[in-house]
C-alpha positions in Angstrom: -17.5 23.3 19.9 -17.5 22.5 16.2 -19.9 20.1 14.7 -18.5 16.9 13.2 -19.3 18.0 9.7 -17.1 21.1 10.0 -13.9 19.2 10.5 -11.7 19.2 7.4 -9.6 16.1 6.9 -7.1 16.5 4.1 -7.1 13.9 1.3 -4.4 11.2 1.6 -1.6 11.6 -0.9 -2.5 8.4 -2.7 -6.0 9.7 -3.6 -4.6 12.8 -5.3 -5.0 13.1 -9.1 -1.2 12.9 -9.6 -0.9 9.7 -7.6 -3.7 8.1 -9.6 -2.1 9.1 -12.9 1.3 7.8 -11.7 -0.2 4.5 -10.6 -2.0 4.0 -13.9 1.3 4.7 -15.8 3.2 2.3 -13.6 0.7 -0.5 -14.0 0.7 0.0 -17.8 4.5 0.0 -18.0 4.6 -3.0 -15.7 2.3 -4.9 -17.9 4.4 -4.2 -21.0 7.6 -5.0 -19.2 6.2 -8.4 -17.9 4.8 -9.1 -21.4 8.1 -8.6 -23.1 10.2 -10.5 -20.6 7.8 -13.3 -19.8 10.2 -16.0 -20.9 12.7 -14.8 -18.3 10.2 -14.4 -15.5 8.2 -17.6 -16.0 11.0 -19.8 -14.7 11.6 -17.6 -11.7 8.1 -16.8 -10.5 8.6 -18.7 -7.3 11.5 -16.3 -6.3 9.3 -13.3 -7.1 6.6 -14.8 -4.8 9.1 -15.3 -2.0 10.3 -11.7 -2.4 6.7 -10.6 -2.2 6.3 -12.1 1.3 8.7 -9.8 3.2 7.5 -6.8 1.3 3.9 -7.5 2.2 4.9 -8.1 5.8 6.9 -4.8 5.9 4.2 -2.6 4.2 1.1 -4.4 5.5 1.5 -3.6 9.2 0.9 0.1 8.9 -2.9 -0.2 9.5 -2.8 -1.7 12.9 0.3 -0.1 14.5 2.7 -2.9 13.8 3.0 -5.9 16.1 2.5 -4.2 19.4 -0.2 -2.0 20.9 0.4 1.6 21.8 0.2 2.5 25.5 -3.2 3.8 26.4 -4.9 2.4 23.3 -7.4 0.4 25.5 -8.2 3.5 27.5 -9.0 5.5 24.3 -11.3 2.9 22.9 -13.4 2.6 26.1 
């Protein structure tokens, strides 16, 4: 049997150097786009907030296997 320290877990894609650089560029571009178009967005912020709700619901359930439990999950945790 291998010891716990010998297991190699690959880094997730979002922790790679390229993903961090892409996220930094996206945030910077997003800031300048919002800054330049603030007059258009200021009156419609409530619609952007309402659009954010389904997006957060769709992408936010990945961490706990959605709404239902997988079969056998209680047996594995015991």
